[in-house]
C-alpha positions in Angstrom: 16.0 51.9 22.0 17.2 50.3 18.5 20.0 52.4 16.6 17.8 52.5 13.3 14.9 54.5 15.2 17.7 57.3 16.2 17.5 60.1 14.5 21.5 61.1 13.1 22.6 64.1 14.7 19.5 64.6 17.3 21.0 65.4 20.6 17.4 64.2 22.0 18.9 60.8 22.2 22.4 61.3 23.7 20.5 62.0 27.2 20.5 59.0 29.8 16.9 57.6 28.8 16.1 57.9 33.2 15.9 61.7 32.1 12.1 63.3 31.4 11.8 65.4 28.8 10.5 69.0 29.8 9.2 72.2 27.9 11.3 74.9 29.0 11.1 79.0 28.1 14.8 80.6 27.4 15.0 84.4 27.2 18.0 85.2 25.1 19.4 89.1 25.4 21.6 89.5 22.0 23.0 92.6 20.1 20.2 93.5 17.4 22.3 93.3 14.2 21.7 91.6 10.9 22.6 87.4 11.1 22.3 87.0 15.0 18.6 85.4 14.5 20.1 83.2 12.0 23.1 82.1 14.0 20.6 81.2 17.0 18.1 79.2 14.9 21.4 77.7 13.4 22.6 76.4 16.7 19.2 74.9 17.3 18.8 72.8 13.9 22.6 72.2 13.6 22.3 70.1 16.5 18.7 68.5 16.4 17.0 70.8 18.7 13.1 71.8 18.4 12.0 75.0 18.8 8.4 75.0 19.5 7.8 79.0 19.9 9.7 81.9 19.1 9.5 85.4 19.4 12.1 88.3 18.6 12.1 92.0 18.9 14.2 95.0 19.8 13.6 95.6 23.5 16.6 98.2 24.4 16.6 100.8 21.2 19.4 102.7 22.5 21.5 99.8 23.4 20.7 98.1 20.1 19.5 95.0 22.2 16.9 92.7 21.0 15.4 89.9 23.4 14.6 86.3 21.7 12.0 83.9 23.8 12.4 80.0 22.7 10.2 77.5 23.9 12.0 74.1 23.4 11.8 70.6 24.8 14.2 68.1 26.0 15.8 66.5 29.0 17.5 68.7 32.0 20.7 67.5 30.4 19.9 68.6 26.7 18.3 71.8 28.1 21.5 72.6 29.8 23.4 71.9 26.6 21.4 74.2 24.8 21.5 77.3 27.2 25.5 76.4 27.4 26.0 76.6 23.7 23.9 79.8 23.4 26.0 81.7 25.7 29.3 80.7 23.6 27.7 82.8 21.0 29.3 85.9 20.3 26.1 88.4 20.0 24.9 86.9 22.8 24.6 88.9 26.4 22.7 86.8 28.5 20.5 83.4 28.3 17.9 82.9 31.3 16.2 79.8 31.6 13.0 81.4 32.8 11.1 78.3 33.5 14.2 77.0 35.9 14.1 81.0 37.3 10.3 80.6 38.2 10.8 77.3 40.1 13.5 79.0 42.2 10.9 82.1 42.9 8.2 79.2 43.9 5.9 79.6 40.6 5.1 76.5 38.2 6.0 78.8 34.9 7.1 82.2 34.0 4.3 84.7 32.8 3.5 83.5 29.0 1.4 85.2 26.7 0.8 84.9 23.1 -1.5 86.8 20.9 -3.4 85.0 18.0 -5.4 86.2 14.9 -8.4 84.0 14.4 -10.6 83.9 11.3 -13.9 82.2 11.2 -16.8 81.8 9.0 -19.5 84.0 10.5 -22.7 83.2 8.5 -26.6 81.5 9.4 -26.9 80.3 12.8 -22.7 79.8 13.8 -22.5 83.9 13.9 -24.4 84.2 17.0 -22.1 81.2 18.5 -18.9 82.6 17.4 -19.7 86.0 18.8 -21.1 84.5 22.1 -17.9 82.2 22.6 -15.4 84.8 21.4 -16.9 87.2 24.1 -16.3 84.5 26.8 -12.8 84.3 25.9 -12.4 88.0 25.9 -11.6 87.8 22.4 -12.0 91.2 20.5 -13.6 91.5 16.5 -11.1 93.3 14.9 -12.9 92.2 11.2 -16.1 91.5 10.1 -18.5 91.3 7.4 -21.4 89.0 6.2 -19.4 85.9 6.4 -16.6 85.9 8.4 -14.9 87.5 11.5 -11.5 87.6 12.4 -10.7 87.5 16.1 -8.2 88.9 18.5 -6.9 86.9 21.6 -4.2 87.3 23.9 -3.5 84.7 27.1 -1.8 82.0 27.9 -1.2 79.2 25.1 -3.1 76.8 26.5 -6.4 79.5 26.2 -5.5 80.1 22.6 -5.1 76.6 22.0 -8.8 76.0 23.6 -10.2 78.9 21.8 -9.1 77.5 18.2 -10.4 74.2 19.3 -13.9 75.4 19.9 -13.8 77.3 16.5 -12.9 74.5 14.3 -16.3 73.3 14.5 -17.9 76.8 13.8 -15.9 76.9 10.6 -12.1 77.7 11.2 -10.6 79.3 8.2 -7.4 80.4 9.4 -4.9 81.4 12.6 -2.0 83.2 13.0 0.1 83.3 16.4 2.7 85.3 17.6 4.8 82.7 19.6 4.9 82.9 23.5 6.4 86.4 25.0 7.5 85.7 28.7 8.9 86.7 31.7 9.3 86.1 35.8 7.3 87.7 38.3 9.1 89.8 41.1 11.2 92.8 40.8 14.3 91.5 39.6 15.2 91.4 35.8 16.5 89.3 33.1 
């Protein structure tokens, strides 16, 4: 690899060339307090790690804890480095690589779901087709008038991608996605 092709400061280029990059879903339990998300994001951006999806919400109100779900991409070495660096942040209580844990439980991936709002032109011949396809994908109409629809769809990220792709030729206007919420199967928690 030529030195001029390597972005400076990115940990992706530190890994051995024989390691293949993988996509992993991390679950991070943190104190629900100002600045925590900025510190977690700062760790990623400061080291050149990319975040493909990010969701955050308070999950334990009485304990003031929030759960951050991060989907990122890297070699096993880089992913382990990300996990170790996250664990060292003071407001972080626990970091679980849901992808590794799912594999340990005999599953290909953790349970992953995403919600999207998809606005589509809804007039003329495309109106009936948009409704038919939305029904096939179990998308709900949450707003409609004579010239557009807003659909709500929930499912695996691949399902969301497929729905968006088939709505493009029908007049896709806008898409808003929540990011991935994930957990593993089985009785044990994070």
